[in-house]
C-alpha positions as CSV (number, residue, x, y, z in Angstrom):
1,M,23.0,5.3,13.7
2,N,23.0,4.7,17.4
3,K,23.3,1.2,19.0
4,K,19.6,1.1,19.9
5,A,18.5,1.9,16.3
6,L,20.9,-0.7,14.9
7,A,19.7,-3.3,17.3
8,I,16.0,-2.8,16.3
9,L,17.0,-2.8,12.6
10,M,19.0,-6.0,12.9
11,R,16.7,-8.0,15.1
12,A,13.2,-7.1,13.7
13,R,11.6,-10.1,12.1
14,M,8.3,-9.7,10.1
15,R,5.5,-12.1,10.6
16,P,4.0,-14.2,7.7
17,N,1.7,-12.1,5.5
18,D,-1.1,-14.5,6.0
19,P,-1.6,-15.4,9.7
20,S,-4.1,-18.1,8.8
21,K,-1.3,-20.0,7.1
22,L,0.8,-19.9,10.2
23,A,1.8,-23.6,10.8
24,L,4.1,-23.1,13.7
25,S,4.6,-20.4,16.2
26,P,7.6,-18.0,15.8
27,L,9.4,-19.7,18.7
28,S,9.0,-23.2,17.4
29,N,9.9,-22.1,13.8
30,E,13.3,-21.1,15.1
31,V,13.7,-24.4,16.9
32,N,12.6,-26.4,13.8
33,Q,14.9,-24.2,11.6
34,M,17.9,-25.2,13.8
35,L,16.8,-28.8,13.6
36,S,16.6,-28.6,9.8
37,N,19.9,-26.9,9.5
38,S,21.6,-29.7,11.6
39,Q,19.9,-32.4,9.4
40,G,20.9,-30.6,6.2
41,N,24.5,-31.6,6.6
42,Q,23.7,-35.3,6.5
43,A,23.8,-37.4,3.4
44,P,20.3,-38.4,2.1
45,H,20.7,-42.2,2.4
46,A,17.7,-44.5,2.8
47,T,19.0,-45.9,6.1
48,E,19.4,-42.4,7.5
49,D,15.9,-41.5,6.4
50,G,14.7,-44.6,8.3
51,N,16.6,-43.6,11.4
52,E,15.2,-40.1,11.2
53,K,11.6,-41.5,11.1
54,L,12.4,-43.7,14.0
55,N,13.9,-40.8,16.0
56,K,10.8,-38.7,15.2
57,Q,8.6,-41.5,16.5
58,R,10.7,-41.9,19.6
59,S,10.6,-38.1,20.1
60,F,6.8,-38.1,19.8
61,E,6.5,-40.9,22.4
62,V,8.8,-39.1,24.8
63,V,6.8,-35.9,24.6
64,R,3.5,-37.8,24.9
65,D,4.9,-39.5,28.0
66,S,6.0,-36.2,29.5
67,M,2.5,-34.8,28.8
68,H,0.9,-37.7,30.6
69,S,3.3,-37.2,33.6
70,A,2.5,-33.5,33.7
71,I,-1.2,-34.4,34.0
72,S,-1.1,-37.3,36.3
73,M,1.9,-36.6,38.6
74,N,1.2,-35.3,42.1
75,K,4.8,-34.9,43.3
76,T,5.1,-31.1,43.3
77,E,8.9,-31.1,43.8
78,V,9.5,-32.6,40.3
79,L,6.5,-31.2,38.5
80,D,8.4,-28.1,37.3
81,A,11.0,-30.3,35.7
82,V,8.3,-32.4,34.0
83,L,6.5,-29.3,32.7
84,N,9.8,-28.0,31.3
85,D,10.4,-31.3,29.6
86,F,7.0,-31.2,28.0
87,S,7.3,-27.6,26.8
88,E,10.8,-28.2,25.3
89,G,9.7,-31.5,23.8
90,Y,6.6,-29.9,22.2
91,F,8.6,-27.2,20.5
92,S,10.9,-29.8,19.0
93,L,8.1,-31.7,17.3
94,S,7.2,-31.4,13.7
95,F,3.8,-29.9,12.9
96,E,2.5,-33.3,12.0
97,N,3.5,-34.7,15.4
98,R,2.1,-31.7,17.1
99,R,-1.3,-32.4,15.5
100,K,-1.0,-36.0,16.6
101,L,-0.2,-35.0,20.1
102,L,-3.0,-32.4,20.4
103,L,-5.5,-35.0,19.1
104,T,-4.3,-37.4,21.7
105,L,-4.8,-34.7,24.4
106,A,-8.3,-33.9,23.1
107,K,-9.6,-37.5,22.8
108,E,-7.8,-39.5,25.6
109,Y,-7.8,-36.8,28.3
110,D,-11.4,-35.6,27.8
111,L,-14.1,-35.9,30.5
112,N,-15.5,-39.3,31.6
113,R,-19.0,-39.3,30.0
114,T,-19.9,-42.7,31.5
115,Q,-19.5,-41.2,34.9
116,V,-21.4,-38.0,33.9
117,R,-24.3,-40.1,32.6
118,E,-24.4,-42.2,35.8
119,L,-24.4,-39.1,38.0
120,I,-27.2,-37.5,35.9
121,K,-29.3,-40.7,36.4
122,Q,-28.8,-40.5,40.1
123,Y,-29.7,-36.8,40.2
124,L,-32.9,-37.3,38.1
125,G,-33.9,-40.2,40.4
126,L,-33.9,-38.0,43.5
127,Q,-37.2,-36.5,44.7
128,L,-37.2,-32.9,45.8
129,P,-37.5,-32.8,49.6
130,G,-40.3,-31.1,51.5
131,V,-42.4,-30.4,48.4
132,S,-45.9,-31.8,48.0
133,G,-47.9,-30.0,45.3
134,N,-47.4,-26.3,45.9
135,E,-46.3,-26.6,49.5
136,A,-43.1,-25.0,50.5
137,Q,-40.1,-26.9,51.8
138,S,-40.5,-27.9,55.4
139,G,-36.8,-27.3,56.3
140,G,-36.7,-30.1,58.8
141,V,-33.8,-32.4,59.6
142,E,-35.0,-35.0,57.2
143,D,-35.0,-32.4,54.4
144,E,-31.5,-31.4,55.2
145,G,-30.4,-35.0,54.8
146,F,-32.1,-35.1,51.4
147,L,-30.5,-31.8,50.4
148,S,-27.0,-33.1,51.3
149,T,-27.5,-35.8,48.7
150,F,-28.3,-33.2,46.1
151,Y,-25.2,-31.1,47.1
152,R,-23.0,-34.2,46.9
153,I,-24.1,-35.3,43.5
154,E,-24.0,-31.7,42.2
155,R,-20.4,-31.3,43.5
156,N,-19.5,-34.6,41.8
157,L,-21.2,-33.5,38.6
158,R,-19.2,-30.3,38.5
159,H,-16.0,-32.2,39.1
160,S,-16.8,-34.9,36.4
161,L,-17.7,-32.2,33.8
162,K,-14.1,-30.9,33.9
163,P,-12.0,-32.6,31.2
164,V,-8.8,-34.2,32.4
165,Y,-6.7,-31.9,30.2
166,E,-7.8,-29.0,32.4
167,V,-5.0,-30.2,34.8
168,L,-2.4,-29.6,32.2
169,F,-3.7,-26.1,31.4
170,E,-3.9,-25.2,35.1
171,R,-0.4,-26.4,35.8
172,L,1.1,-24.7,32.8
173,N,-0.6,-21.4,33.7
174,T,1.2,-21.3,37.1
175,H,4.5,-22.6,35.7
176,P,7.1,-20.0,34.6
177,G,6.8,-19.4,30.9
178,G,3.7,-21.7,30.8
179,L,1.2,-19.0,29.7
180,K,3.3,-18.5,26.5
181,V,3.3,-22.2,25.9
182,L,-0.5,-22.3,26.2
183,T,-0.8,-19.5,23.6
184,I,1.4,-21.5,21.3
185,L,-0.6,-24.6,21.9
186,R,-3.8,-22.8,21.0
187,A,-2.2,-21.2,17.9
188,D,-1.4,-24.7,16.6
189,I,-5.0,-25.9,17.5
190,L,-6.4,-23.0,15.5
191,S,-4.1,-23.7,12.6
192,I,-5.3,-27.3,12.5
193,L,-9.0,-26.3,12.8
194,A,-8.6,-23.9,9.9
195,E,-7.9,-26.9,7.7
196,E,-10.2,-29.5,9.1
197,N,-13.2,-29.5,11.5
198,I,-12.5,-32.0,14.3
199,S,-15.1,-31.9,17.0
200,S,-12.9,-33.1,19.9
201,L,-10.2,-30.6,19.0
202,R,-12.8,-27.8,18.7
203,A,-14.0,-28.7,22.2
204,L,-10.4,-28.6,23.4
205,D,-10.0,-25.1,21.8
206,S,-13.2,-23.8,23.4
207,Y,-12.2,-24.9,26.8
208,L,-8.7,-23.5,26.5
209,K,-10.1,-20.2,25.2
210,E,-12.4,-19.9,28.2
211,K,-9.4,-20.5,30.5
212,L,-7.2,-17.9,28.8
213,S,-10.1,-15.4,28.9
214,T,-10.3,-15.8,32.6
215,W,-6.5,-15.7,33.2
216,L,-6.2,-12.6,31.0
217,S,-8.9,-10.5,32.6
218,P,-8.2,-6.8,32.8
219,A,-7.2,-7.1,36.5
220,A,-4.3,-9.4,35.4
221,L,-3.0,-7.0,32.7
222,E,-0.8,-3.9,33.0
223,L,-1.3,-1.0,30.7
224,H,2.1,0.5,29.6
225,Q,2.8,3.5,27.3
226,I,5.5,2.3,24.8
227,T,8.1,5.0,24.0
228,W,11.4,5.3,22.2
229,D,13.1,4.9,25.5
230,D,11.8,1.3,25.9
231,P,14.3,-1.6,25.3
232,A,15.2,-2.4,21.7
233,S,13.8,-5.9,22.3
234,L,10.3,-4.5,22.9
235,L,10.5,-2.0,20.0
236,E,11.5,-4.9,17.8
237,K,8.3,-6.7,18.6
238,I,6.2,-3.5,17.8
239,V,7.8,-3.5,14.3
240,A,7.4,-7.2,13.9
241,Y,3.7,-7.5,15.0
242,E,2.3,-4.2,13.5
243,A,-0.5,-5.8,11.5
244,V,-2.5,-2.9,10.0
245,H,0.0,-0.4,8.7
246,P,3.5,-1.9,8.5
247,I,6.3,0.2,9.9
248,S,8.5,1.0,7.0
249,N,11.8,2.1,8.7
250,L,13.2,3.4,11.9
251,I,12.2,7.0,11.2
252,D,8.6,5.8,10.8
253,L,8.9,3.9,14.1
254,K,10.3,6.9,15.9
255,R,7.6,9.2,14.5
256,R,4.8,6.8,15.8
257,L,6.3,6.9,19.3
258,G,7.1,10.7,19.2
259,V,5.3,14.0,19.7
260,G,1.6,13.9,18.8
261,R,1.6,10.2,18.9
262,R,1.0,7.5,21.5
263,C,1.4,3.8,21.7
264,F,-0.1,1.7,24.5
265,G,0.2,-2.0,25.2
266,Y,-1.3,-4.6,27.5
267,F,1.3,-6.7,29.3
268,H,1.1,-9.8,31.5
269,S,3.7,-10.6,34.1
270,A,4.0,-14.2,32.8
271,I,5.1,-13.0,29.3
272,P,7.5,-10.2,30.2
273,G,8.8,-7.7,27.7
274,E,6.2,-8.5,25.1
275,P,2.8,-6.8,24.7
276,L,-0.2,-9.1,24.2
277,I,-1.9,-6.3,22.2
278,F,-1.0,-2.7,21.4
279,I,-2.8,0.3,20.0
280,E,-1.4,3.3,18.1
281,V,-2.9,6.8,18.6
282,A,-2.6,10.0,16.7
283,L,-3.4,13.4,18.4
284,L,-5.1,15.6,15.8
285,K,-7.2,18.7,15.4
286,A,-10.0,16.8,13.7
287,V,-10.9,13.2,12.8
288,A,-8.6,12.2,9.9
289,Q,-10.2,11.1,6.6
290,T,-7.1,9.4,5.1
291,I,-4.3,7.2,6.5
292,Q,-1.8,9.2,4.5
293,E,-2.4,12.3,6.7
294,V,-1.9,10.2,9.8
295,L,1.3,8.4,8.8
296,W,2.9,11.2,6.8
297,D,1.9,14.1,9.1
298,H,5.3,15.7,9.7
299,P,5.8,17.8,11.7
300,P,2.8,16.9,13.9
301,I,0.7,19.6,15.5
302,L,1.3,20.8,19.0
303,E,-0.3,18.4,21.4
304,S,-2.0,21.3,23.2
305,E,-3.9,22.1,20.0
306,A,-5.3,18.5,19.6
307,T,-8.9,17.8,20.2
308,C,-9.1,14.3,18.8
309,A,-7.4,11.0,19.8
310,L,-7.5,8.9,16.7
311,F,-6.9,5.1,17.0
312,Y,-5.4,4.1,13.7
313,S,-3.9,0.7,14.4
314,I,-4.5,-2.1,16.9
315,S,-2.5,-5.3,16.7
316,S,-2.3,-8.6,18.6
317,T,1.0,-10.2,19.0
318,Q,-0.3,-13.7,20.0
319,P,-2.1,-15.8,17.3
320,G,-3.1,-18.1,20.1
321,L,-5.3,-15.3,21.7
322,A,-7.5,-15.0,18.7
323,G,-11.1,-14.5,19.7
324,I,-10.3,-13.2,23.1
325,N,-11.3,-9.5,23.1
326,L,-8.5,-7.8,24.9
327,G,-8.9,-4.8,22.5
328,K,-12.2,-3.9,24.2
329,F,-10.6,-3.4,27.5
330,L,-7.5,-1.7,26.0
331,I,-9.6,0.9,24.1
332,K,-11.6,1.8,27.3
333,R,-8.5,2.1,29.4
334,V,-6.7,4.3,26.8
335,I,-9.8,6.6,26.6
336,T,-9.8,7.0,30.3
337,L,-6.1,7.6,30.5
338,V,-6.1,10.2,27.6
339,K,-9.0,12.0,29.1
340,R,-7.2,12.2,32.5
341,D,-3.9,13.4,31.1
342,M,-5.3,15.6,28.2
343,P,-8.7,17.0,29.2
344,H,-8.7,19.1,26.0
345,I,-9.2,15.9,24.0
346,S,-12.9,15.5,23.5
347,V,-13.2,13.2,20.4
348,F,-12.2,9.5,20.4
349,A,-12.4,8.0,17.0
350,T,-10.8,5.4,14.7
351,L,-9.6,5.3,11.1
352,S,-10.3,1.7,10.3
353,P,-9.8,-0.6,7.4
354,I,-12.8,-2.6,5.9
355,P,-11.0,-5.9,5.2
356,G,-13.9,-7.9,3.9
357,F,-15.6,-5.4,1.6
358,M,-14.0,-6.2,-1.7
359,Q,-14.3,-10.0,-1.1
360,W,-18.0,-9.6,-0.4
361,L,-18.5,-7.2,-3.4
362,L,-16.6,-9.3,-6.0
363,S,-18.4,-12.4,-4.8
364,K,-21.8,-10.6,-5.1
365,L,-21.0,-9.2,-8.5
366,A,-19.9,-12.6,-9.8
367,S,-23.0,-14.4,-8.5
368,Q,-25.4,-11.7,-9.9
369,S,-23.6,-11.9,-13.3
370,K,-24.3,-15.6,-13.4
371,L,-27.9,-15.1,-12.4
372,G,-28.1,-12.4,-15.1
373,E,-26.9,-14.9,-17.7
374,A,-29.5,-17.4,-16.5
375,E,-32.2,-14.7,-17.0
376,D,-31.0,-14.1,-20.6
377,I,-31.2,-17.8,-21.4
378,S,-34.6,-18.2,-19.9
379,C,-36.2,-15.1,-21.4
380,S,-38.4,-17.2,-23.7
381,S,-39.1,-19.8,-21.0
382,A,-42.1,-19.8,-18.8
383,D,-40.0,-21.2,-15.9
384,R,-38.3,-18.3,-14.1
385,S,-37.6,-20.1,-10.8
386,G,-34.5,-18.9,-9.1
387,L,-34.5,-15.5,-10.8
388,T,-36.1,-13.9,-7.7
389,F,-32.6,-13.9,-6.3
390,Y,-31.3,-11.6,-9.1
391,E,-30.5,-8.1,-7.9
392,N,-29.0,-5.2,-9.8
393,L,-26.5,-3.8,-7.3
394,L,-26.2,-0.5,-9.2
395,E,-28.6,2.4,-9.3
396,P,-29.6,3.5,-12.9
397,E,-27.5,6.6,-12.8
398,E,-24.5,4.7,-11.3
399,E,-24.7,2.1,-14.1
400,R,-24.9,4.9,-16.8
401,G,-21.9,6.6,-15.4
402,L,-19.8,3.4,-15.3
403,I,-20.8,2.4,-18.9
404,E,-19.9,5.9,-20.2
405,S,-16.6,6.1,-18.3
406,S,-15.3,2.6,-18.9
407,G,-14.3,3.2,-22.5
408,D,-11.4,1.0,-23.5
409,F,-10.7,0.0,-19.9
410,A,-13.2,-2.9,-19.7
411,A,-16.1,-4.4,-21.6
412,G,-19.4,-5.9,-20.3
413,K,-23.0,-6.3,-21.1
414,N,-24.1,-4.2,-18.2
415,G,-22.7,-2.0,-15.4
416,M,-22.2,-4.9,-12.9
417,E,-20.2,-6.9,-15.4
418,I,-18.1,-3.8,-16.2
419,M,-17.5,-3.2,-12.5
420,L,-16.5,-6.8,-11.9
421,N,-14.0,-6.7,-14.8
422,L,-12.5,-3.4,-13.6
423,L,-12.2,-4.4,-9.9
424,T,-10.9,-7.9,-10.3
425,P,-7.4,-7.2,-11.7
426,T,-4.8,-6.8,-8.9
427,S,-3.2,-3.9,-10.9
428,H,-6.0,-1.6,-9.8
429,D,-5.7,0.4,-13.1
430,W,-9.0,2.0,-12.5
431,T,-7.5,4.2,-9.8
432,N,-5.3,5.9,-12.4
433,S,-8.3,7.3,-14.3
434,S,-10.1,10.4,-12.9
435,K,-13.2,9.6,-15.0
436,L,-13.4,6.1,-13.5
437,L,-12.7,7.3,-10.0
438,S,-15.6,9.8,-10.3
439,A,-17.9,7.1,-11.8
440,F,-17.0,4.5,-9.2
441,K,-17.3,6.7,-6.1
442,P,-21.1,6.9,-5.7
443,A,-21.6,3.2,-6.3
444,L,-18.7,2.0,-4.1
445,M,-19.5,4.3,-1.2
446,R,-23.2,3.3,-1.2
447,L,-22.3,-0.4,-1.4
448,C,-19.7,-0.1,1.3
449,A,-22.3,1.5,3.6
450,R,-24.7,-1.3,2.8
451,Y,-21.9,-3.8,3.6
452,L,-21.1,-2.2,7.0
453,L,-24.7,-1.6,8.1
454,Q,-26.8,-4.3,6.5
455,E,-24.7,-7.4,5.7
456,K,-24.9,-9.6,8.7
457,K,-23.6,-12.9,10.0
458,R,-25.6,-14.4,12.9
459,G,-27.2,-11.0,13.4
460,K,-23.9,-9.1,13.7
461,A,-21.9,-7.1,11.2
462,L,-20.3,-9.3,8.6
463,D,-17.0,-7.3,8.5
464,S,-14.7,-8.4,11.3
465,V,-13.3,-5.0,12.2
466,A,-16.8,-3.4,12.1
467,N,-18.1,-6.2,14.5
468,F,-15.1,-5.5,16.8
469,H,-15.7,-1.8,17.2
470,L,-19.5,-2.1,17.3
471,Q,-19.5,-4.7,20.0
472,N,-17.2,-2.4,22.0
473,G,-19.7,0.4,21.9
474,A,-18.7,2.5,18.9
475,M,-20.9,4.1,16.2
476,V,-20.2,4.3,12.4
477,Q,-19.5,8.0,11.9
478,R,-18.1,8.5,8.3
479,I,-17.0,6.5,5.3
480,N,-13.9,8.0,3.5
481,W,-13.2,7.7,-0.2
482,M,-9.6,6.8,-1.3
483,A,-8.5,6.9,2.3
484,D,-5.8,4.1,1.9
485,R,-4.2,4.0,-1.6
486,S,-1.8,1.3,-0.6
487,E,-2.0,-2.1,-2.5
488,K,-3.5,-3.7,0.6
489,G,-6.0,-0.9,1.0
490,L,-7.2,-1.1,-2.6
491,R,-7.3,-4.9,-2.5
492,Q,-9.3,-5.1,0.7
493,S,-11.7,-2.2,0.3
494,A,-11.1,-0.3,-2.9
495,G,-9.2,2.3,-0.8
496,I,-12.2,3.1,1.4
497,M,-11.8,3.4,5.2
498,V,-14.3,4.2,7.9
499,N,-14.3,6.3,11.1
500,Y,-15.9,4.8,14.2
501,V,-16.5,7.1,17.1
502,Y,-16.4,6.2,20.8
503,R,-18.5,8.5,22.9
504,P,-17.7,7.7,26.5
505,E,-21.2,8.5,27.7
506,T,-22.8,6.1,25.2
507,I,-20.3,3.2,25.0
508,E,-22.1,0.9,27.3
509,E,-25.6,1.7,25.8
510,Y,-24.4,1.1,22.2
511,A,-22.5,-2.1,23.1
512,H,-25.6,-3.5,24.9
513,S,-28.0,-2.7,22.0
514,Y,-25.6,-4.2,19.5
515,F,-25.1,-7.3,21.6
516,S,-28.8,-7.9,22.3
517,S,-30.3,-7.1,18.9
518,G,-27.5,-6.3,16.4
519,H,-28.6,-2.7,16.5
520,I,-26.0,-0.5,14.7
521,H,-25.7,3.2,15.5
522,C,-24.5,5.5,12.6
523,S,-24.4,9.1,11.7
524,S,-27.1,10.6,9.4
525,D,-24.4,11.1,6.7
526,V,-23.7,7.3,6.6
527,R,-27.4,6.5,6.8
528,R,-28.2,8.5,3.7
529,Y,-26.3,6.0,1.6
530,V,-28.7,3.1,2.5
531,Q,-32.3,4.5,2.3
532,P,-34.6,3.2,3.6
533,F,-32.7,1.9,6.6
534,T,-33.8,-1.0,8.7
535,E,-34.8,-1.1,12.3
536,N,-31.4,-2.5,13.2
537,E,-29.8,0.8,12.2
538,S,-30.3,4.3,13.8
539,S,-28.7,7.6,13.0
540,T,-27.0,9.6,15.8
541,D,-25.5,13.0,15.1
């Protein structure tokens, strides 16, 4: 094994399996681990516990003071040192004290609402100059004087509507390493908000998200093709942050960066050597139907024979950038680049997971089973209120097929109960029976199409990956049976995956129609699963 391969192998660190449970950022985890190791050598005496508490409190107060200085200080010659102190101090805090500090920032450094109210009162008290009934403004000197008052109050309003913590964000953004600190701050904010809804902290998050979206515009990002020749430290991060299909070993990594494959990442100069987001591409003769043929395709086809660029994985490396759609710009840039370098590539598609399908289906089956029980109980009752919500998710022939094939695998009073009992166990035993696979296929494929096309949240696709691609201008092309037989694939979507297709000439049109009305474009093959289809779906072949 060469030195580079050994370095990647030794240094790669996998992220937590559940990012939503990420309490501290990777960087701060290392700091806290060092702190815990140093404290682990001490004897657990009550006095030392008391001293430790006191030290933690002092540490919090020091960091809080450095944060205040970073916001209020005007001496530019010492500002860098103060920002360094704040950043290092923040990383040293426990998660409890980080929460406390972020709440202090959100509440005590918010905007001055008394001042805002006073300015609004002044503004509403002004009379528009030069207007009497429907007459136009006279434009005289007197009117100019009145308008200057409007301009002054409007300027003051704009200034007063900016929270004080904006100063900290702006200063960190221009400070070396500060952008990384801001992403870690936001990762911690999101972690807190996942557990409790705090309005002041949500406002802080919203403001910081807007700032990061501006600072990370496409003009500020550099697209780089990642290859095996890149530094081991960069390849280590690709291994660590691959979120869709984990990289199993160095051979797997080398294959994904080799012939017939591409990997592109967006980089920012303030976070050198680390992609903010990266996408993996397979060059194929046709759109793949299973992830196995993408990951195990060895040897790959000649690149000159490829007609399809398949996007099979897109991963973000920064939890603090959640909700900032860098992927939209990355996909468009990659399509443009591939078209330029390989004009024989004419199809741009994805092979995507459907992470929310099984959660939705099992919840739906469980709720319908309870309603079914209520129906049985109330058969002799005149009061059937609430039963209008009952829906048999299975077609008659699907239900018959499941009942006939279930045999000794699972019992149930009806097809939905049998389906629930078969799909709930994490062992996925049903996948080992050809009879059950055959019986499940029509029902699961139809329900999956319904989930992708018809199940909505605020007028948009309920599935997060579907919403991502649809808002970027893709269409639903094909649903693939048993496309991912991994434990994760079976748990998330019963092994089903979906192909989204990006047609360069329709990307903007499809994105606009989805954004404005939730309109979903799909192929006629997908539409056939959900007849009749609604006005928010259309078939495109």
